[in-house]
Backbone as a printed PyTorch tensor [residue, N CA C, xyz], in Angstrom:
tensor([[[135.3450, 107.1960,  46.4230],
         [134.2330, 108.0180,  46.8340],
         [133.2830, 107.2300,  47.7490]],

        [[133.0710, 105.9150,  47.3960],
         [132.2070, 105.0890,  48.2430],
         [132.7520, 105.0010,  49.6610]],

        [[134.0630, 104.8820,  49.7600],
         [134.6540, 104.7760,  51.1030],
         [134.4570, 106.0500,  51.9110]],

        [[134.5230, 107.1680,  51.2590],
         [134.3270, 108.4430,  51.9280],
         [132.8820, 108.5880,  52.4350]],

        [[131.9270, 108.1760,  51.6370],
         [130.5150, 108.2120,  52.0520],
         [130.2870, 107.2370,  53.2060]],

        [[130.8870, 106.0440,  53.1150],
         [130.7440, 105.0480,  54.1730],
         [131.3250, 105.5590,  55.5070]],

        [[132.4730, 106.1990,  55.4700],
         [133.0970, 106.7550,  56.6840],
         [132.2160, 107.8690,  57.2580]],

        [[131.6470, 108.6900,  56.3820],
         [130.7610, 109.7750,  56.8250],
         [129.5180, 109.2110,  57.5240]],

        [[128.9100, 108.1730,  56.9780],
         [127.7190, 107.5540,  57.5770],
         [128.0650, 106.9160,  58.9240]],

        [[129.1740, 106.2230,  59.0020],
         [129.6020, 105.6060,  60.2740],
         [129.8560, 106.6930,  61.3140]],

        [[130.4540, 107.7880,  60.8940],
         [130.7020, 108.9050,  61.8210],
         [129.4050, 109.4890,  62.3560]],

        [[128.3980, 109.6640,  61.5100],
         [127.0980, 110.1950,  61.9370],
         [126.4330, 109.2280,  62.9050]],

        [[126.4280, 107.9480,  62.5850],
         [125.7990, 106.9350,  63.4550],
         [126.5270, 106.8700,  64.7920]],

        [[127.8510, 106.9750,  64.7550],
         [128.6400, 106.8950,  65.9970],
         [128.4290, 108.0780,  66.9200]],

        [[127.9050, 109.1830,  66.4150],
         [127.7110, 110.3810,  67.2430],
         [126.3120, 110.4750,  67.8330]],

        [[125.5090, 109.4300,  67.7040],
         [124.1580, 109.4680,  68.2760],
         [124.2310, 109.6340,  69.7920]],

        [[123.3070, 110.3650,  70.3900],
         [123.2300, 110.5940,  71.8400],
         [123.0970, 109.2990,  72.6280]],

        [[122.3040, 108.3500,  72.1410],
         [122.0420, 107.1280,  72.8900],
         [123.3030, 106.3210,  73.1420]],

        [[124.2440, 106.3480,  72.2490],
         [125.4400, 105.5400,  72.3980],
         [126.5670, 106.2750,  73.1060]],

        [[126.3720, 107.5210,  73.4830],
         [127.4350, 108.3260,  74.0910],
         [127.6250, 107.9290,  75.5560]],

        [[128.8670, 107.6290,  75.9460],
         [129.1730, 107.2450,  77.3180],
         [129.5480, 108.4830,  78.1230]],

        [[128.9150, 108.6220,  79.2620],
         [129.2200, 109.7240,  80.1680],
         [129.3900, 109.1520,  81.5700]],

        [[130.5300, 109.3870,  82.2300],
         [130.6860, 108.8370,  83.5850],
         [129.6810, 109.4660,  84.5500]],

        [[129.1870, 108.6650,  85.4660],
         [128.2190, 109.1310,  86.4530],
         [128.9610, 109.9070,  87.5410]],

        [[128.3350, 110.9240,  88.0990],
         [128.9810, 111.6590,  89.1950],
         [129.0890, 110.7650,  90.4250]],

        [[130.1230, 110.9940,  91.2470],
         [130.3250, 110.2210,  92.4640],
         [129.2310, 110.5720,  93.4620]],

        [[128.6110, 109.5560,  94.0100],
         [127.5220, 109.7600,  94.9690],
         [127.8360, 108.9900,  96.2490]],

        [[127.2910, 109.4600,  97.3430],
         [127.4320, 108.7790,  98.6130],
         [126.0710, 108.2780,  99.0500]],

        [[126.0340, 107.1420,  99.7250],
         [124.7320, 106.5890, 100.1190],
         [124.0140, 107.4960, 101.1110]],

        [[122.7130, 107.4640, 101.0480],
         [121.8980, 108.2390, 101.9710],
         [121.9400, 107.5620, 103.3370]],

        [[122.0800, 108.3530, 104.3680],
         [122.1170, 107.8280, 105.7300],
         [120.8100, 108.1900, 106.4150]],

        [[120.1340, 107.1900, 106.9480],
         [118.9230, 107.4320, 107.7290],
         [119.3280, 107.5070, 109.1970]],

        [[119.2860, 108.7130, 109.7350],
         [119.6990, 108.9110, 111.1230],
         [118.5830, 108.4910, 112.0700]],

        [[118.9430, 107.7480, 113.1160],
         [117.9160, 107.3690, 114.0900],
         [117.4910, 108.5700, 114.9320]],

        [[116.3330, 108.4590, 115.5290],
         [115.8310, 109.5220, 116.3970],
         [116.6370, 109.5340, 117.6900]],

        [[116.9980, 110.7370, 118.1390],
         [117.7840, 110.8670, 119.3710],
         [116.9230, 110.4690, 120.5680]],

        [[117.3690, 109.4430, 121.2710],
         [116.7220, 108.9660, 122.4810],
         [117.7810, 108.2250, 123.2800]],

        [[117.7240, 108.2830, 124.5990],
         [118.8050, 107.7430, 125.4210],
         [118.2810, 106.7920, 126.4890]],

        [[119.1840, 105.8900, 126.8990],
         [118.9160, 104.9420, 127.9660],
         [120.1470, 104.9010, 128.8640]],

        [[120.0040, 104.3920, 130.0580],
         [121.0940, 104.3970, 131.0370],
         [122.0850, 103.2640, 130.7740]],

        [[123.3610, 103.6040, 130.6830],
         [124.4210, 102.6020, 130.6680],
         [124.7180, 102.2800, 132.1180]],

        [[124.4830, 101.0410, 132.4880],
         [124.7210, 100.6040, 133.8660],
         [125.0520,  99.1180, 133.8040]],

        [[126.3480,  98.8230, 133.7920],
         [126.8170,  97.4430, 133.6660],
         [127.5280,  97.0360, 134.9450]],

        [[127.3780,  95.7830, 135.3350],
         [127.9660,  95.2800, 136.5810],
         [129.4970,  95.3280, 136.5520]],

        [[130.1000,  95.2550, 135.3790],
         [131.5620,  95.2330, 135.2750],
         [132.1840,  96.6350, 135.2740]],

        [[131.3690,  97.6820, 135.3530],
         [131.8840,  99.0560, 135.3630],
         [131.3650,  99.8220, 136.5700]],

        [[132.2300, 100.6720, 137.0970],
         [131.8610, 101.5080, 138.2420],
         [131.4090, 102.8890, 137.7850]],

        [[130.5800, 102.9300, 136.7340],
         [130.1010, 104.2170, 136.2360],
         [128.7700, 104.0380, 135.5250]],

        [[128.0910, 105.1680, 135.3550],
         [126.8460, 105.2060, 134.5950],
         [126.8730, 106.4460, 133.7050]],

        [[126.0910, 106.3910, 132.6360],
         [125.8910, 107.5470, 131.7530],
         [124.7500, 107.2260, 130.8120]],

        [[124.2440, 108.2430, 130.1470],
         [123.1930, 108.0470, 129.1500],
         [123.8380, 107.7150, 127.8130]],

        [[123.3410, 106.6520, 127.1760],
         [123.8240, 106.2630, 125.8570],
         [122.6350, 106.1950, 124.9010]],

        [[122.8640, 106.3720, 123.6090],
         [121.7640, 106.3000, 122.6460],
         [121.1100, 104.9100, 122.6330]],

        [[119.7910, 104.8640, 122.4790],
         [119.0770, 103.5850, 122.4510],
         [119.4100, 102.7860, 121.1960]],

        [[119.8970, 103.4270, 120.1650],
         [120.2170, 102.7450, 118.9110],
         [121.6570, 102.2330, 118.8840]],

        [[122.3080, 102.1780, 120.0470],
         [123.6570, 101.6240, 120.1550],
         [123.6020, 100.2760, 120.8610]],

        [[124.6920,  99.5510, 120.7520],
         [124.8330,  98.2690, 121.4430],
         [126.1040,  98.3160, 122.2740]],

        [[126.0860,  97.6290, 123.4240],
         [127.2420,  97.5880, 124.3080],
         [127.8620,  96.1950, 124.2380]],

        [[129.1920,  96.1590, 124.0830],
         [129.8920,  94.8800, 124.0510],
         [131.1510,  94.9940, 124.8950]],

        [[131.2350,  94.1820, 125.9340],
         [132.4120,  94.1680, 126.7950],
         [133.5800,  93.5450, 126.0350]],

        [[134.7570,  94.1400, 126.1720],
         [135.9550,  93.5930, 125.5290],
         [136.3420,  92.2970, 126.2280]],

        [[136.5790,  91.2540, 125.4470],
         [136.9830,  89.9710, 126.0160],
         [138.4670,  89.7200, 125.8450]],

        [[139.0750,  90.3740, 124.8550],
         [140.5200,  90.2210, 124.6600],
         [141.0950,  91.5200, 124.1250]],

        [[142.3670,  91.7020, 124.4050],
         [143.0940,  92.8740, 123.9390],
         [144.4450,  92.3650, 123.4500]],

        [[144.6180,  92.2950, 122.1280],
         [145.8140,  91.7050, 121.5300],
         [146.0850,  90.3120, 122.1030]],

        [[145.0550,  89.4800, 122.0720],
         [145.1030,  88.0810, 122.5250],
         [145.3710,  87.9240, 124.0200]],

        [[145.1810,  88.9490, 124.7810],
         [145.3060,  88.8800, 126.2370],
         [144.0460,  89.4720, 126.8440]],

        [[143.8800,  89.2970, 128.1460],
         [142.7490,  89.9140, 128.8380],
         [142.9470,  91.4250, 128.9050]],

        [[141.8690,  92.1830, 128.7810],
         [142.0040,  93.6310, 128.9610],
         [142.5560,  93.9490, 130.3580]],

        [[143.1450,  95.1190, 130.5070],
         [143.7320,  95.5000, 131.7900],
         [142.6950,  95.6520, 132.8920]],

        [[141.4380,  95.8710, 132.5210],
         [140.3520,  96.0220, 133.4940],
         [139.0730,  95.4850, 132.8550]],

        [[138.1620,  94.9090, 133.6420],
         [136.9020,  94.4180, 133.0670],
         [136.0570,  95.5190, 132.4190]],

        [[136.2750,  96.7680, 132.8090],
         [135.4800,  97.8750, 132.2700],
         [136.1190,  98.4420, 131.0060]],

        [[136.4820,  97.5610, 130.0800],
         [136.8610,  97.9440, 128.7240],
         [135.7260,  97.4550, 127.8500]],

        [[135.1210,  98.3530, 127.0840],
         [133.9440,  97.9860, 126.3000],
         [133.8130,  98.8880, 125.0880]],

        [[132.9620,  98.4460, 124.1660],
         [132.6520,  99.2260, 122.9700],
         [131.1700,  99.5620, 122.9680]],

        [[130.8690, 100.7700, 122.5710],
         [129.4920, 101.1440, 122.2630],
         [129.4490, 101.2720, 120.7490]],

        [[128.7090, 100.3640, 120.1000],
         [128.6710, 100.3570, 118.6430],
         [127.4410, 101.0950, 118.1270]],

        [[127.6220, 101.7120, 116.9860],
         [126.5590, 102.3980, 116.2480],
         [126.3280, 101.5780, 114.9820]],

        [[125.5470, 100.4750, 115.0590],
         [125.4250,  99.5690, 113.9010],
         [124.9490, 100.2510, 112.6310]],

        [[123.9840, 101.1350, 112.7150],
         [123.4450, 101.7600, 111.5040],
         [124.4160, 102.7790, 110.8940]],

        [[125.4190, 103.2010, 111.6570],
         [126.3930, 104.1840, 111.1690],
         [127.7760, 103.5700, 110.9680]],

        [[127.8940, 102.2550, 111.2220],
         [129.1270, 101.5120, 111.0030],
         [130.2970, 102.0560, 111.8290]],

        [[130.0270, 102.3770, 113.0830],
         [131.0730, 102.9170, 113.9380],
         [131.0120, 102.3690, 115.3410]],

        [[132.0670, 102.6630, 116.1010],
         [132.0840, 102.2580, 117.5060],
         [132.9050, 103.2500, 118.3210]],

        [[132.5360, 103.3390, 119.5810],
         [133.2360, 104.1640, 120.5490],
         [133.8730, 103.2130, 121.5380]],

        [[135.2060, 103.1510, 121.5290],
         [135.9230, 102.2270, 122.4090],
         [136.2720, 102.9210, 123.7250]],

        [[135.8980, 102.2960, 124.8500],
         [136.1700, 102.8260, 126.1840],
         [137.2260, 101.9770, 126.8860]],

        [[138.1700, 102.6460, 127.5340],
         [139.1800, 101.9890, 128.3750],
         [139.1590, 102.6630, 129.7370]],

        [[138.9230, 101.8600, 130.7820],
         [138.8640, 102.3890, 132.1510],
         [140.1400, 102.0090, 132.8980]],

        [[140.6290, 102.9400, 133.7170],
         [141.8200, 102.6970, 134.5340],
         [141.5760, 103.2340, 135.9420]],

        [[141.7690, 102.3980, 136.9490],
         [141.7270, 102.9370, 138.3170],
         [143.0290, 103.6990, 138.5820]],

        [[142.9320, 104.7570, 139.3550],
         [144.1340, 105.5070, 139.7130],
         [144.1810, 105.6610, 141.2260]],

        [[145.3960, 105.7280, 141.7570],
         [145.5200, 105.8820, 143.2090],
         [146.5580, 106.9240, 143.6180]],

        [[147.1850, 107.5660, 142.6020],
         [148.1210, 108.6400, 142.9410],
         [148.2600, 109.5970, 141.7570]],

        [[148.8410, 110.7320, 142.0070],
         [148.9680, 111.7770, 140.9920],
         [149.8630, 111.3380, 139.8420]],

        [[150.9030, 110.5770, 140.1310],
         [151.8020, 110.1160, 139.0840],
         [151.0600, 109.2460, 138.0670]],

        [[150.1960, 108.3550, 138.5550],
         [149.4210, 107.4920, 137.6570],
         [148.4510, 108.3350, 136.8170]],

        [[147.8080, 109.3110, 137.4470],
         [146.9070, 110.2080, 136.7310],
         [147.6640, 110.9510, 135.6250]],

        [[148.8260, 111.5240, 135.9530],
         [149.6270, 112.2570, 134.9710],
         [150.0680, 111.3470, 133.8200]],

        [[150.4040, 110.0970, 134.1410],
         [150.8100, 109.1330, 133.1210],
         [149.6550, 108.8470, 132.1520]],

        [[148.4500, 108.6670, 132.6710],
         [147.2850, 108.3910, 131.8290],
         [146.9130, 109.5870, 130.9590]],

        [[147.0310, 110.7830, 131.4950],
         [146.7810, 111.9920, 130.6920],
         [147.8190, 112.0770, 129.5770]],

        [[149.0730, 111.8030, 129.9000],
         [150.1320, 111.8000, 128.8830],
         [149.8600, 110.7710, 127.7890]],

        [[149.4060, 109.5730, 128.1960],
         [149.0580, 108.5310, 127.2180],
         [147.9290, 108.9970, 126.2970]],

        [[146.9290, 109.6830, 126.8560],
         [145.8080, 110.1810, 126.0480],
         [146.3180, 111.1420, 124.9800]],

        [[147.2300, 112.0310, 125.3390],
         [147.7980, 112.9660, 124.3630],
         [148.6480, 112.2310, 123.3340]],

        [[149.3820, 111.1930, 123.7600],
         [150.2100, 110.4130, 122.8390],
         [149.3430, 109.7390, 121.7770]],

        [[148.2140, 109.1400, 122.1910],
         [147.3160, 108.4970, 121.2300],
         [146.7670, 109.5130, 120.2230]],

        [[146.4360, 110.7000, 120.7030],
         [145.9050, 111.7380, 119.8180],
         [146.9900, 112.2200, 118.8600]],

        [[148.2000, 112.4000, 119.3580],
         [149.2950, 112.9180, 118.5280],
         [149.6570, 111.9680, 117.3900]],

        [[149.3450, 110.6810, 117.5230],
         [149.6180, 109.7250, 116.4400],
         [148.8110, 110.0600, 115.1860]],

        [[147.7430, 110.8360, 115.3430],
         [146.9090, 111.2330, 114.2080],
         [147.4110, 112.5060, 113.5250]],

        [[148.4010, 113.1620, 114.1120],
         [148.8810, 114.4430, 113.5720],
         [149.4230, 114.3250, 112.1520]],

        [[149.9200, 113.1510, 111.7700],
         [150.4950, 112.9690, 110.4310],
         [149.4380, 113.2160, 109.3530]],

        [[148.2100, 112.7130, 109.5820],
         [147.1530, 112.8480, 108.5800],
         [146.1510, 113.9620, 108.8990]],

        [[146.1710, 114.4590, 110.1150],
         [145.1780, 115.4550, 110.5300],
         [145.4380, 116.8120, 109.8830]],

        [[144.3490, 117.4940, 109.5470],
         [144.4610, 118.8710, 109.0820],
         [144.6570, 119.7990, 110.2780]],

        [[143.9050, 119.5590, 111.3200],
         [144.0620, 120.2690, 112.5910],
         [143.2530, 119.5300, 113.6480]],

        [[143.4610, 119.9260, 114.9000],
         [142.6690, 119.3390, 115.9790],
         [142.2780, 120.4290, 116.9590]],

        [[141.1040, 120.2200, 117.5420],
         [140.5900, 121.1240, 118.5560],
         [140.5920, 120.3800, 119.8780]],

        [[141.0910, 121.0310, 120.9040],
         [141.0890, 120.4560, 122.2570],
         [140.1530, 121.2940, 123.1080]],

        [[139.0830, 120.6630, 123.5590],
         [138.0660, 121.3600, 124.3390],
         [138.1030, 120.8490, 125.7770]],

        [[138.3790, 121.7430, 126.7160],
         [138.3280, 121.3630, 128.1300],
         [136.8810, 121.0750, 128.5030]],

        [[136.6470, 119.9650, 129.1740],
         [135.2870, 119.5840, 129.5510],
         [135.2020, 119.3710, 131.0520]],

        [[134.0540, 119.7000, 131.5850],
         [133.7540, 119.4580, 132.9920],
         [132.2480, 119.2540, 133.0880]],

        [[131.8530, 118.1510, 133.7250],
         [130.4150, 117.9160, 133.8310],
         [129.9160, 118.2190, 135.2430]],

        [[128.6060, 118.1320, 135.4320],
         [127.9880, 118.4780, 136.7170],
         [128.3090, 117.4770, 137.8190]],

        [[128.8700, 116.3180, 137.4630],
         [129.2160, 115.3000, 138.4520],
         [130.6530, 115.4610, 138.9490]],

        [[131.3260, 116.5270, 138.5620],
         [132.6770, 116.8160, 139.0400],
         [133.7900, 116.1510, 138.2440]],

        [[133.4760, 115.5990, 137.0860],
         [134.5050, 114.9910, 136.2400],
         [135.0130, 116.0240, 135.2460]],

        [[136.3010, 115.9320, 134.9280],
         [136.8720, 116.8580, 133.9600],
         [137.8170, 116.1050, 133.0370]],

        [[138.1260, 116.7170, 131.9190],
         [139.0140, 116.1020, 130.9400],
         [139.1140, 116.9650, 129.7050]],

        [[139.4340, 116.3170, 128.5940],
         [139.5880, 117.0220, 127.3200],
         [138.9080, 116.1990, 126.2230]],

        [[138.1850, 116.9020, 125.3440],
         [137.5970, 116.3160, 124.1510],
         [138.4670, 116.7450, 122.9700]],

        [[139.0030, 115.7610, 122.2360],
         [139.8530, 116.0160, 121.0720],
         [139.0210, 115.7940, 119.8160]],

        [[138.8270, 116.8360, 119.0360],
         [138.0990, 116.7500, 117.7720],
         [139.1360, 116.9230, 116.6670]],

        [[139.3870, 115.8540, 115.9030],
         [140.4790, 115.8290, 114.9320],
         [139.9010, 115.8790, 113.5280]],

        [[140.3140, 116.8670, 112.7460],
         [139.8020, 117.0350, 111.3880],
         [140.7950, 116.4610, 110.3830]],

        [[140.2730, 115.7140, 109.4210],
         [141.1110, 115.1420, 108.3720],
         [140.8600, 113.6490, 108.2430]],

        [[141.5750, 112.9940, 107.3340],
         [141.3810, 111.5620, 107.0960],
         [142.0980, 110.7080, 108.1420]],

        [[141.6030, 110.7540, 109.3640],
         [142.2380, 110.0420, 110.4760],
         [141.3860, 108.8490, 110.9010]],

        [[142.0270, 107.9050, 111.5930],
         [141.3310, 106.6920, 112.0180],
         [140.3070, 106.9740, 113.1110]],

        [[140.6240, 107.8680, 114.0190],
         [139.7360, 108.1670, 115.1440],
         [139.5350, 109.6770, 115.2410]],

        [[138.4470, 110.2000, 114.6710],
         [138.2640, 111.6520, 114.5990],
         [137.8320, 112.3120, 115.9010]],

        [[137.4250, 111.5190, 116.8780],
         [136.9530, 112.0860, 118.1420],
         [137.4500, 111.2060, 119.2810]],

        [[138.1130, 111.8270, 120.2510],
         [138.6050, 111.1090, 121.4220],
         [138.3940, 111.9970, 122.6380]],

        [[138.2840, 111.3580, 123.7940],
         [138.1950, 112.1480, 125.0220],
         [138.6710, 111.3280, 126.2040]],

        [[138.9770, 112.0440, 127.2820],
         [139.1800, 111.3780, 128.5670],
         [138.4470, 112.1770, 129.6260]],

        [[138.0030, 111.4760, 130.6490],
         [137.3220, 112.0730, 131.8070],
         [137.8650, 111.4240, 133.0610]],

        [[137.9760, 112.2100, 134.1140],
         [138.4950, 111.6740, 135.3710],
         [138.0490, 112.5390, 136.5430]],

        [[138.0360, 111.9060, 137.7200],
         [137.8590, 112.6830, 138.9460],
         [139.2200, 113.0600, 139.5110]],

        [[140.2990, 112.6460, 138.8290],
         [141.7180, 112.9170, 139.1150],
         [142.2500, 112.2480, 140.3780]],

        [[141.4310, 111.4610, 141.0690],
         [141.9170, 110.7810, 142.2790],
         [141.6980, 109.2720, 142.2510]],

        [[140.6300, 108.7910, 141.6210],
         [140.2810, 107.3700, 141.6920],
         [139.9790, 106.7440, 140.3350]],

        [[139.3100, 107.4690, 139.4470],
         [138.8140, 106.9010, 138.1880],
         [139.3210, 107.6930, 136.9780]],

        [[139.5880, 106.9520, 135.8880],
         [140.0210, 107.5660, 134.6330],
         [139.4280, 106.7490, 133.4920]],

        [[138.7570, 107.4120, 132.5460],
         [138.1870, 106.7360, 131.3800],
         [138.6490, 107.4600, 130.1220]],

        [[139.0520, 106.6760, 129.1310],
         [139.4410, 107.2350, 127.8400],
         [138.5990, 106.5730, 126.7650]],

        [[138.1740, 107.3470, 125.7580],
         [137.3340, 106.8090, 124.6900],
         [137.7980, 107.3300, 123.3400]],

        [[137.6580, 106.4720, 122.3100],
         [138.0370, 106.8160, 120.9390],
         [136.9510, 106.3420, 119.9840]],

        [[136.5700, 107.2020, 119.0580],
         [135.5550, 106.8840, 118.0580],
         [136.2260, 106.3760, 116.7940]],

        [[135.7050, 105.2570, 116.2620],
         [136.2060, 104.6720, 115.0150],
         [135.0290, 104.3860, 114.0920]],

        [[135.2520, 104.5620, 112.7900],
         [134.2680, 104.1580, 111.7860],
         [134.8850, 103.0410, 110.9540]],

        [[134.0940, 102.0210, 110.6370],
         [134.5830, 100.8490, 109.9060],
         [134.4290, 101.0290, 108.4020]],

        [[134.9230, 102.1280, 107.8910],
         [134.8980, 102.3630, 106.4600],
         [136.0320, 103.3140, 106.1060]],

        [[136.2510, 103.4820, 104.8080],
         [137.2900, 104.3940, 104.3570],
         [136.9380, 105.8060, 104.8020]],

        [[137.9290, 106.4840, 105.3350],
         [137.6920, 107.8180, 105.8820],
         [137.7000, 108.8510, 104.7630]],

        [[136.5480, 109.3870, 104.4570],
         [136.3920, 110.4950, 103.5180],
         [135.8160, 111.6470, 104.3420]],

        [[136.6530, 112.5790, 104.8030],
         [136.1900, 113.6120, 105.7270],
         [134.9360, 114.3630, 105.2910]],

        [[134.8300, 114.6800, 103.9990],
         [133.6560, 115.4220, 103.5420],
         [132.3850, 114.6050, 103.6730]],

        [[132.4480, 113.3340, 103.2790],
         [131.2420, 112.5030, 103.3410],
         [130.9380, 112.0590, 104.7620]],

        [[131.9550, 111.9860, 105.6140],
         [131.7550, 111.5450, 106.9960],
         [131.3550, 112.6950, 107.9180]],

        [[131.4920, 113.9260, 107.4810],
         [131.2280, 115.0850, 108.3430],
         [129.8280, 115.0720, 108.9620]],

        [[128.7520, 114.7860, 108.2100],
         [127.4230, 114.7700, 108.8400],
         [127.2750, 113.6460, 109.8750]],

        [[127.8630, 112.4800, 109.5880],
         [127.7960, 111.3590, 110.5400],
         [128.5980, 111.6970, 111.7880]],

        [[129.7750, 112.2770, 111.5830],
         [130.6230, 112.6920, 112.7050],
         [129.8860, 113.6820, 113.6070]],

        [[129.2180, 114.6650, 113.0080],
         [128.4660, 115.6680, 113.7830],
         [127.3210, 115.0210, 114.5540]],

        [[126.6460, 114.0620, 113.9320],
         [125.5300, 113.3690, 114.5850],
         [126.0250, 112.5850, 115.8030]],

        [[127.0990, 111.8210, 115.6330],
         [127.6380, 111.0010, 116.7260],
         [128.2670, 111.8890, 117.8020]],

        [[128.8420, 113.0130, 117.4110],
         [129.4630, 113.9180, 118.3890],
         [128.4350, 114.3990, 119.4140]],

        [[127.2090, 114.6570, 118.9830],
         [126.1630, 115.0770, 119.9280],
         [125.8680, 113.9580, 120.9380]],

        [[125.8850, 112.7020, 120.4760],
         [125.6900, 111.5730, 121.3900],
         [126.8340, 111.4670, 122.3880]],

        [[128.0430, 111.6740, 121.9130],
         [129.2060, 111.6040, 122.7990],
         [129.1640, 112.7310, 123.8220]],

        [[128.7630, 113.9140, 123.4000],
         [128.6360, 115.0280, 124.3480],
         [127.6010, 114.7050, 125.4300]],

        [[126.5170, 114.0260, 125.0540],
         [125.4980, 113.6130, 126.0240],
         [126.0860, 112.5900, 127.0080]],

        [[126.8770, 111.6480, 126.5070],
         [127.5200, 110.6660, 127.3810],
         [128.4470, 111.3760, 128.3850]],

        [[129.2150, 112.3270, 127.8900],
         [130.1520, 113.0550, 128.7500],
         [129.4150, 113.8310, 129.8320]],

        [[128.3800, 114.5410, 129.4640],
         [127.6830, 115.3910, 130.4540],
         [126.9390, 114.5800, 131.4940]],

        [[126.5840, 113.3190, 131.2010],
         [125.8270, 112.5090, 132.1590],
         [126.6790, 111.4720, 132.8770]],

        [[127.9760, 111.3700, 132.5150],
         [128.8230, 110.3420, 133.1120],
         [129.1400, 110.6270, 134.5650]],

        [[129.0400, 109.5690, 135.3800],
         [129.4660, 109.6700, 136.7820],
         [129.9900, 108.3320, 137.2340]],

        [[130.9530, 108.3740, 138.1390],
         [131.5310, 107.1620, 138.7040],
         [130.8290, 106.8280, 140.0110]],

        [[130.6430, 105.5500, 140.2620],
         [129.9660, 105.1110, 141.4960],
         [130.9220, 105.1010, 142.6720]]])
């Protein structure tokens, strides 16, 4: 009988609220978005200008797989507070075949994301400076959710890809992606080649 009373008392004590373990819900860190403001991208190593966010940093690529980049106008625009970067690759073109090859390469890079992508949107773009191209918005747990190319189709071609330096969780990244997408749209609409 003593053992039964002892087990009953231990059971009552063990059911106290204070000692009950409950897992915490999954939370994502709060992101403090910077105020939208822009400054001119104008670097001596590039034959183009555009408006870029003031809260970004520009870094010229010094190596590409342990070799020199194909052109000095390969650079990254980093978003330090958002842990991301927009990688730019510039290519001079001098004939239609080269232009077609670069457009094909842009689609090939995007198609590599099809394995993990839920879907992708291709938006034809044309800015007031006479440049045209396609903006690829890729939904799903992909490495580069936003890519684009712009060209005058005769002399200049630029391709860009957005990367975030963290695990891709589409739901948690959606607000950051939307915020950066507006900056990229501003870069596209103001881009011009010299």
